Each structure stands twice: as C-alpha cells, then as structure tokens.
PDB file of all heavy atoms in Angstrom:
ATOM      1  N   MET A   1      79.901 103.730  90.009  1.00  0.00           N
ATOM      2  CA  MET A   1      79.434 102.740  90.970  1.00  0.00           C
ATOM      3  C   MET A   1      80.553 101.778  91.369  1.00  0.00           C
ATOM      4  O   MET A   1      80.566 101.250  92.458  1.00  0.00           O
ATOM      5  CB  MET A   1      78.264 101.934  90.362  1.00  0.00           C
ATOM      6  CG  MET A   1      76.952 102.680  90.428  1.00  0.00           C
ATOM      7  SD  MET A   1      76.511 103.079  92.113  1.00  0.00           S
ATOM      8  CE  MET A   1      75.018 104.009  91.832  1.00  0.00           C
ATOM      9  N   ALA A   2      81.480 101.548  90.454  1.00  0.00           N
ATOM     10  CA  ALA A   2      82.580 100.634  90.767  1.00  0.00           C
ATOM     11  C   ALA A   2      83.413 101.168  91.928  1.00  0.00           C
ATOM     12  O   ALA A   2      83.866 100.408  92.768  1.00  0.00           O
ATOM     13  CB  ALA A   2      83.456 100.424  89.536  1.00  0.00           C
ATOM     14  N   GLY A   3      83.579 102.484  91.969  1.00  0.00           N
ATOM     15  CA  GLY A   3      84.363 103.079  93.058  1.00  0.00           C
ATOM     16  C   GLY A   3      83.729 102.838  94.413  1.00  0.00           C
ATOM     17  O   GLY A   3      84.423 102.538  95.385  1.00  0.00           O
ATOM     18  N   ALA A   4      82.412 102.941  94.482  1.00  0.00           N
ATOM     19  CA  ALA A   4      81.709 102.707  95.746  1.00  0.00           C
ATOM     20  C   ALA A   4      81.849 101.247  96.171  1.00  0.00           C
ATOM     21  O   ALA A   4      82.041 100.952  97.348  1.00  0.00           O
ATOM     22  CB  ALA A   4      80.244 103.075  95.603  1.00  0.00           C
ATOM     23  N   ARG A   5      81.774 100.340  95.203  1.00  0.00           N
ATOM     24  CA  ARG A   5      81.919  98.918  95.522  1.00  0.00           C
ATOM     25  C   ARG A   5      83.321  98.622  96.024  1.00  0.00           C
ATOM     26  O   ARG A   5      83.505  97.899  97.008  1.00  0.00           O
ATOM     27  CB  ARG A   5      81.597  98.088  94.282  1.00  0.00           C
ATOM     28  CG  ARG A   5      81.601  96.594  94.554  1.00  0.00           C
ATOM     29  CD  ARG A   5      81.196  95.818  93.319  1.00  0.00           C
ATOM     30  NE  ARG A   5      79.808  96.115  92.937  1.00  0.00           N
ATOM     31  CZ  ARG A   5      79.277  95.797  91.757  1.00  0.00           C
ATOM     32  NH1 ARG A   5      80.003  95.214  90.839  1.00  0.00           N
ATOM     33  NH2 ARG A   5      78.027  96.092  91.505  1.00  0.00           N
ATOM     34  N   ILE A   6      84.321  99.202  95.372  1.00  0.00           N
ATOM     35  CA  ILE A   6      85.711  99.005  95.808  1.00  0.00           C
ATOM     36  C   ILE A   6      85.903  99.565  97.212  1.00  0.00           C
ATOM     37  O   ILE A   6      86.539  98.940  98.061  1.00  0.00           O
ATOM     38  CB  ILE A   6      86.679  99.658  94.802  1.00  0.00           C
ATOM     39  CG1 ILE A   6      86.660  98.865  93.488  1.00  0.00           C
ATOM     40  CG2 ILE A   6      88.094  99.719  95.372  1.00  0.00           C
ATOM     41  CD1 ILE A   6      87.384  99.554  92.359  1.00  0.00           C
ATOM     42  N   ALA A   7      85.340 100.745  97.479  1.00  0.00           N
ATOM     43  CA  ALA A   7      85.452 101.350  98.804  1.00  0.00           C
ATOM     44  C   ALA A   7      84.798 100.464  99.861  1.00  0.00           C
ATOM     45  O   ALA A   7      85.335 100.296 100.958  1.00  0.00           O
ATOM     46  CB  ALA A   7      84.811 102.736  98.794  1.00  0.00           C
ATOM     47  N   ALA A   8      83.657  99.869  99.541  1.00  0.00           N
ATOM     48  CA  ALA A   8      82.969  98.993 100.487  1.00  0.00           C
ATOM     49  C   ALA A   8      83.802  97.748 100.781  1.00  0.00           C
ATOM     50  O   ALA A   8      83.924  97.330 101.929  1.00  0.00           O
ATOM     51  CB  ALA A   8      81.600  98.609  99.931  1.00  0.00           C
ATOM     52  N   VAL A   9      84.387  97.181  99.747  1.00  0.00           N
ATOM     53  CA  VAL A   9      85.224  95.990  99.940  1.00  0.00           C
ATOM     54  C   VAL A   9      86.444  96.338 100.783  1.00  0.00           C
ATOM     55  O   VAL A   9      86.803  95.598 101.702  1.00  0.00           O
ATOM     56  CB  VAL A   9      85.647  95.399  98.576  1.00  0.00           C
ATOM     57  CG1 VAL A   9      86.693  94.300  98.760  1.00  0.00           C
ATOM     58  CG2 VAL A   9      84.417  94.835  97.865  1.00  0.00           C
ATOM     59  N   TRP A  10      87.084  97.459 100.498  1.00  0.00           N
ATOM     60  CA  TRP A  10      88.240  97.884 101.291  1.00  0.00           C
ATOM     61  C   TRP A  10      87.863  98.115 102.733  1.00  0.00           C
ATOM     62  O   TRP A  10      88.628  97.806 103.653  1.00  0.00           O
ATOM     63  CB  TRP A  10      88.859  99.146 100.697  1.00  0.00           C
ATOM     64  CG  TRP A  10      89.936  98.825  99.703  1.00  0.00           C
ATOM     65  CD1 TRP A  10      89.877  98.988  98.359  1.00  0.00           C
ATOM     66  CD2 TRP A  10      91.235  98.274 100.001  1.00  0.00           C
ATOM     67  NE1 TRP A  10      91.058  98.560  97.801  1.00  0.00           N
ATOM     68  CE2 TRP A  10      91.902  98.126  98.776  1.00  0.00           C
ATOM     69  CE3 TRP A  10      91.869  97.881 101.178  1.00  0.00           C
ATOM     70  CZ2 TRP A  10      93.203  97.595  98.698  1.00  0.00           C
ATOM     71  CZ3 TRP A  10      93.160  97.354 101.094  1.00  0.00           C
ATOM     72  CH2 TRP A  10      93.811  97.216  99.866  1.00  0.00           C
ATOM     73  N   ALA A  11      86.668  98.669 102.993  1.00  0.00           N
ATOM     74  CA  ALA A  11      86.217  98.883 104.368  1.00  0.00           C
ATOM     75  C   ALA A  11      86.024  97.544 105.075  1.00  0.00           C
ATOM     76  O   ALA A  11      86.465  97.368 106.208  1.00  0.00           O
ATOM     77  CB  ALA A  11      84.921  99.687 104.376  1.00  0.00           C
ATOM     78  N   LEU A  12      85.394  96.589 104.395  1.00  0.00           N
ATOM     79  CA  LEU A  12      85.159  95.275 105.003  1.00  0.00           C
ATOM     80  C   LEU A  12      86.459  94.541 105.296  1.00  0.00           C
ATOM     81  O   LEU A  12      86.575  93.830 106.290  1.00  0.00           O
ATOM     82  CB  LEU A  12      84.285  94.420 104.074  1.00  0.00           C
ATOM     83  CG  LEU A  12      82.821  94.848 103.990  1.00  0.00           C
ATOM     84  CD1 LEU A  12      82.102  94.058 102.893  1.00  0.00           C
ATOM     85  CD2 LEU A  12      82.122  94.633 105.330  1.00  0.00           C
ATOM     86  N   VAL A  13      87.441  94.693 104.422  1.00  0.00           N
ATOM     87  CA  VAL A  13      88.720  94.011 104.606  1.00  0.00           C
ATOM     88  C   VAL A  13      89.655  94.830 105.487  1.00  0.00           C
ATOM     89  O   VAL A  13      90.314  94.299 106.375  1.00  0.00           O
ATOM     90  CB  VAL A  13      89.384  93.748 103.226  1.00  0.00           C
ATOM     91  CG1 VAL A  13      90.788  93.182 103.413  1.00  0.00           C
ATOM     92  CG2 VAL A  13      88.516  92.803 102.406  1.00  0.00           C
ATOM     93  N   GLY A  14      89.693  96.133 105.260  1.00  0.00           N
ATOM     94  CA  GLY A  14      90.689  96.980 105.916  1.00  0.00           C
ATOM     95  C   GLY A  14      90.424  97.244 107.381  1.00  0.00           C
ATOM     96  O   GLY A  14      91.361  97.321 108.164  1.00  0.00           O
ATOM     97  N   LEU A  15      89.153  97.372 107.763  1.00  0.00           N
ATOM     98  CA  LEU A  15      88.860  97.674 109.164  1.00  0.00           C
ATOM     99  C   LEU A  15      89.287  96.542 110.100  1.00  0.00           C
ATOM    100  O   LEU A  15      89.999  96.811 111.072  1.00  0.00           O
ATOM    101  CB  LEU A  15      87.376  98.011 109.334  1.00  0.00           C
ATOM    102  CG  LEU A  15      86.978  99.372 108.738  1.00  0.00           C
ATOM    103  CD1 LEU A  15      85.466  99.562 108.845  1.00  0.00           C
ATOM    104  CD2 LEU A  15      87.708 100.517 109.433  1.00  0.00           C
ATOM    105  N   PRO A  16      88.929  95.290 109.856  1.00  0.00           N
ATOM    106  CA  PRO A  16      89.424  94.211 110.716  1.00  0.00           C
ATOM    107  C   PRO A  16      90.941  94.083 110.661  1.00  0.00           C
ATOM    108  O   PRO A  16      91.588  93.801 111.678  1.00  0.00           O
ATOM    109  CB  PRO A  16      88.762  92.949 110.151  1.00  0.00           C
ATOM    110  CG  PRO A  16      87.591  93.436 109.392  1.00  0.00           C
ATOM    111  CD  PRO A  16      87.987  94.790 108.855  1.00  0.00           C
ATOM    112  N   LEU A  17      91.518  94.303 109.492  1.00  0.00           N
ATOM    113  CA  LEU A  17      92.967  94.227 109.356  1.00  0.00           C
ATOM    114  C   LEU A  17      93.640  95.311 110.177  1.00  0.00           C
ATOM    115  O   LEU A  17      94.595  95.048 110.919  1.00  0.00           O
ATOM    116  CB  LEU A  17      93.344  94.379 107.878  1.00  0.00           C
ATOM    117  CG  LEU A  17      94.832  94.225 107.559  1.00  0.00           C
ATOM    118  CD1 LEU A  17      95.291  92.808 107.859  1.00  0.00           C
ATOM    119  CD2 LEU A  17      95.107  94.567 106.106  1.00  0.00           C
ATOM    120  N   ALA A  18      93.143  96.537 110.086  1.00  0.00           N
ATOM    121  CA  ALA A  18      93.698  97.636 110.871  1.00  0.00           C
ATOM    122  C   ALA A  18      93.535  97.376 112.365  1.00  0.00           C
ATOM    123  O   ALA A  18      94.439  97.659 113.155  1.00  0.00           O
ATOM    124  CB  ALA A  18      93.008  98.949 110.480  1.00  0.00           C
ATOM    125  N   TYR A  19      92.396  96.814 112.756  1.00  0.00           N
ATOM    126  CA  TYR A  19      92.178  96.491 114.165  1.00  0.00           C
ATOM    127  C   TYR A  19      93.183  95.446 114.647  1.00  0.00           C
ATOM    128  O   TYR A  19      93.749  95.573 115.733  1.00  0.00           O
ATOM    129  CB  TYR A  19      90.749  95.970 114.357  1.00  0.00           C
ATOM    130  CG  TYR A  19      90.455  95.597 115.785  1.00  0.00           C
ATOM    131  CD1 TYR A  19      90.249  96.583 116.743  1.00  0.00           C
ATOM    132  CD2 TYR A  19      90.389  94.257 116.177  1.00  0.00           C
ATOM    133  CE1 TYR A  19      89.974  96.256 118.058  1.00  0.00           C
ATOM    134  CE2 TYR A  19      90.120  93.922 117.493  1.00  0.00           C
ATOM    135  CZ  TYR A  19      89.910  94.917 118.428  1.00  0.00           C
ATOM    136  OH  TYR A  19      89.652  94.578 119.725  1.00  0.00           O
ATOM    137  N   GLY A  20      93.436  94.442 113.824  1.00  0.00           N
ATOM    138  CA  GLY A  20      94.417  93.411 114.173  1.00  0.00           C
ATOM    139  C   GLY A  20      95.815  93.983 114.305  1.00  0.00           C
ATOM    140  O   GLY A  20      96.549  93.641 115.228  1.00  0.00           O
ATOM    141  N   VAL A  21      96.194  94.865 113.408  1.00  0.00           N
ATOM    142  CA  VAL A  21      97.506  95.512 113.482  1.00  0.00           C
ATOM    143  C   VAL A  21      97.598  96.350 114.752  1.00  0.00           C
ATOM    144  O   VAL A  21      98.610  96.329 115.450  1.00  0.00           O
ATOM    145  CB  VAL A  21      97.757  96.382 112.232  1.00  0.00           C
ATOM    146  CG1 VAL A  21      99.022  97.234 112.407  1.00  0.00           C
ATOM    147  CG2 VAL A  21      97.888  95.490 110.997  1.00  0.00           C
ATOM    148  N   PHE A  22      96.536  97.075 115.069  1.00  0.00           N
ATOM    149  CA  PHE A  22      96.516  97.905 116.271  1.00  0.00           C
ATOM    150  C   PHE A  22      96.669  97.047 117.525  1.00  0.00           C
ATOM    151  O   PHE A  22      97.451  97.375 118.422  1.00  0.00           O
ATOM    152  CB  PHE A  22      95.209  98.703 116.320  1.00  0.00           C
ATOM    153  CG  PHE A  22      95.078  99.544 117.560  1.00  0.00           C
ATOM    154  CD1 PHE A  22      95.802 100.719 117.668  1.00  0.00           C
ATOM    155  CD2 PHE A  22      94.255  99.152 118.601  1.00  0.00           C
ATOM    156  CE1 PHE A  22      95.695 101.503 118.817  1.00  0.00           C
ATOM    157  CE2 PHE A  22      94.148  99.931 119.746  1.00  0.00           C
ATOM    158  CZ  PHE A  22      94.869 101.104 119.851  1.00  0.00           C
ATOM    159  N   GLN A  23      95.950  95.925 117.584  1.00  0.00           N
ATOM    160  CA  GLN A  23      96.047  95.021 118.724  1.00  0.00           C
ATOM    161  C   GLN A  23      97.469  94.476 118.859  1.00  0.00           C
ATOM    162  O   GLN A  23      98.012  94.390 119.957  1.00  0.00           O
ATOM    163  CB  GLN A  23      95.068  93.859 118.554  1.00  0.00           C
ATOM    164  CG  GLN A  23      93.624  94.265 118.712  1.00  0.00           C
ATOM    165  CD  GLN A  23      93.291  94.607 120.160  1.00  0.00           C
ATOM    166  OE1 GLN A  23      93.231  95.763 120.553  1.00  0.00           O
ATOM    167  NE2 GLN A  23      93.079  93.598 120.948  1.00  0.00           N
ATOM    168  N   THR A  24      98.063  94.099 117.731  1.00  0.00           N
ATOM    169  CA  THR A  24      99.426  93.562 117.747  1.00  0.00           C
ATOM    170  C   THR A  24     100.411  94.596 118.259  1.00  0.00           C
ATOM    171  O   THR A  24     101.245  94.310 119.126  1.00  0.00           O
ATOM    172  CB  THR A  24      99.828  93.101 116.327  1.00  0.00           C
ATOM    173  OG1 THR A  24      98.907  92.104 115.899  1.00  0.00           O
ATOM    174  CG2 THR A  24     101.230  92.525 116.316  1.00  0.00           C
ATOM    175  N   LEU A  25     100.326  95.825 117.758  1.00  0.00           N
ATOM    176  CA  LEU A  25     101.241  96.876 118.202  1.00  0.00           C
ATOM    177  C   LEU A  25     101.049  97.190 119.677  1.00  0.00           C
ATOM    178  O   LEU A  25     102.022  97.431 120.401  1.00  0.00           O
ATOM    179  CB  LEU A  25     101.016  98.137 117.359  1.00  0.00           C
ATOM    180  CG  LEU A  25     101.438  98.017 115.899  1.00  0.00           C
ATOM    181  CD1 LEU A  25     101.090  99.302 115.148  1.00  0.00           C
ATOM    182  CD2 LEU A  25     102.923  97.722 115.767  1.00  0.00           C
ATOM    183  N   THR A  26      99.803  97.165 120.150  1.00  0.00           N
ATOM    184  CA  THR A  26      99.536  97.413 121.567  1.00  0.00           C
ATOM    185  C   THR A  26     100.187  96.340 122.437  1.00  0.00           C
ATOM    186  O   THR A  26     100.821  96.638 123.448  1.00  0.00           O
ATOM    187  CB  THR A  26      98.013  97.441 121.821  1.00  0.00           C
ATOM    188  OG1 THR A  26      97.449  98.452 121.008  1.00  0.00           O
ATOM    189  CG2 THR A  26      97.706  97.740 123.269  1.00  0.00           C
ATOM    190  N   ARG A  27     100.077  95.073 122.034  1.00  0.00           N
ATOM    191  CA  ARG A  27     100.677  93.984 122.803  1.00  0.00           C
ATOM    192  C   ARG A  27     102.188  94.040 122.752  1.00  0.00           C
ATOM    193  O   ARG A  27     102.853  93.779 123.763  1.00  0.00           O
ATOM    194  CB  ARG A  27     100.176  92.639 122.266  1.00  0.00           C
ATOM    195  CG  ARG A  27      98.695  92.426 122.596  1.00  0.00           C
ATOM    196  CD  ARG A  27      98.179  91.132 122.014  1.00  0.00           C
ATOM    197  NE  ARG A  27      96.736  90.991 122.302  1.00  0.00           N
ATOM    198  CZ  ARG A  27      95.963  90.086 121.737  1.00  0.00           C
ATOM    199  NH1 ARG A  27      96.444  89.264 120.833  1.00  0.00           N
ATOM    200  NH2 ARG A  27      94.696  90.029 122.060  1.00  0.00           N
ATOM    201  N   VAL A  28     102.749  94.382 121.602  1.00  0.00           N
ATOM    202  CA  VAL A  28     104.203  94.511 121.496  1.00  0.00           C
ATOM    203  C   VAL A  28     104.708  95.635 122.406  1.00  0.00           C
ATOM    204  O   VAL A  28     105.702  95.483 123.100  1.00  0.00           O
ATOM    205  CB  VAL A  28     104.621  94.755 120.031  1.00  0.00           C
ATOM    206  CG1 VAL A  28     106.081  95.173 119.944  1.00  0.00           C
ATOM    207  CG2 VAL A  28     104.378  93.491 119.202  1.00  0.00           C
ATOM    208  N   ALA A  29     103.998  96.753 122.414  1.00  0.00           N
ATOM    209  CA  ALA A  29     104.375  97.877 123.272  1.00  0.00           C
ATOM    210  C   ALA A  29     104.323  97.484 124.751  1.00  0.00           C
ATOM    211  O   ALA A  29     105.224  97.801 125.526  1.00  0.00           O
ATOM    212  CB  ALA A  29     103.459  99.070 123.005  1.00  0.00           C
ATOM    213  N   ALA A  30     103.286  96.734 125.131  1.00  0.00           N
ATOM    214  CA  ALA A  30     103.169  96.281 126.512  1.00  0.00           C
ATOM    215  C   ALA A  30     104.287  95.291 126.845  1.00  0.00           C
ATOM    216  O   ALA A  30     104.849  95.313 127.945  1.00  0.00           O
ATOM    217  CB  ALA A  30     101.805  95.642 126.734  1.00  0.00           C
ATOM    218  N   LEU A  31     104.607  94.442 125.895  1.00  0.00           N
ATOM    219  CA  LEU A  31     105.651  93.433 126.104  1.00  0.00           C
ATOM    220  C   LEU A  31     106.998  94.092 126.360  1.00  0.00           C
ATOM    221  O   LEU A  31     107.769  93.650 127.213  1.00  0.00           O
ATOM    222  CB  LEU A  31     105.711  92.536 124.862  1.00  0.00           C
ATOM    223  CG  LEU A  31     106.615  91.288 124.984  1.00  0.00           C
ATOM    224  CD1 LEU A  31     106.028  90.325 125.993  1.00  0.00           C
ATOM    225  CD2 LEU A  31     106.736  90.603 123.635  1.00  0.00           C
ATOM    226  N   PHE A  32     107.279  95.173 125.644  1.00  0.00           N
ATOM    227  CA  PHE A  32     108.551  95.873 125.792  1.00  0.00           C
ATOM    228  C   PHE A  32     108.462  97.018 126.784  1.00  0.00           C
ATOM    229  O   PHE A  32     109.337  97.893 126.813  1.00  0.00           O
ATOM    230  CB  PHE A  32     109.036  96.383 124.424  1.00  0.00           C
ATOM    231  CG  PHE A  32     109.516  95.274 123.528  1.00  0.00           C
ATOM    232  CD1 PHE A  32     108.726  94.813 122.476  1.00  0.00           C
ATOM    233  CD2 PHE A  32     110.753  94.680 123.741  1.00  0.00           C
ATOM    234  CE1 PHE A  32     109.168  93.791 121.663  1.00  0.00           C
ATOM    235  CE2 PHE A  32     111.194  93.646 122.925  1.00  0.00           C
ATOM    236  CZ  PHE A  32     110.405  93.205 121.890  1.00  0.00           C
ATOM    237  N   GLY A  33     107.401  97.038 127.572  1.00  0.00           N
ATOM    238  CA  GLY A  33     107.279  98.048 128.617  1.00  0.00           C
ATOM    239  C   GLY A  33     106.975  99.429 128.103  1.00  0.00           C
ATOM    240  O   GLY A  33     107.344 100.426 128.713  1.00  0.00           O
ATOM    241  N   GLY A  34     106.278  99.492 126.964  1.00  0.00           N
ATOM    242  CA  GLY A  34     105.977 100.782 126.355  1.00  0.00           C
ATOM    243  C   GLY A  34     105.008 101.572 127.198  1.00  0.00           C
ATOM    244  O   GLY A  34     103.861 101.434 127.161  1.00  0.00           O
TER     245      GLY A  34
END
C-alpha cells in the first residue's frame, strides 16, 4: 500500500511540475524563434 501512496503523491506533485517545465520550455523556444 505504501507504493500506491507514494505513486499518488508523485502524481500530485509531478504532474503540475512537469506542466510548468513544459510551459517554460515552450516559451523559451518561442523566445529564441524555435
């Protein structure tokens, strides 16, 4: 059960974090004419 709880916490933390990183990379690419 501990594994499922850890996975849930990682999903709650990791998904917004990954989205923020994706947004940042998209803006950087646009800034440099990517």
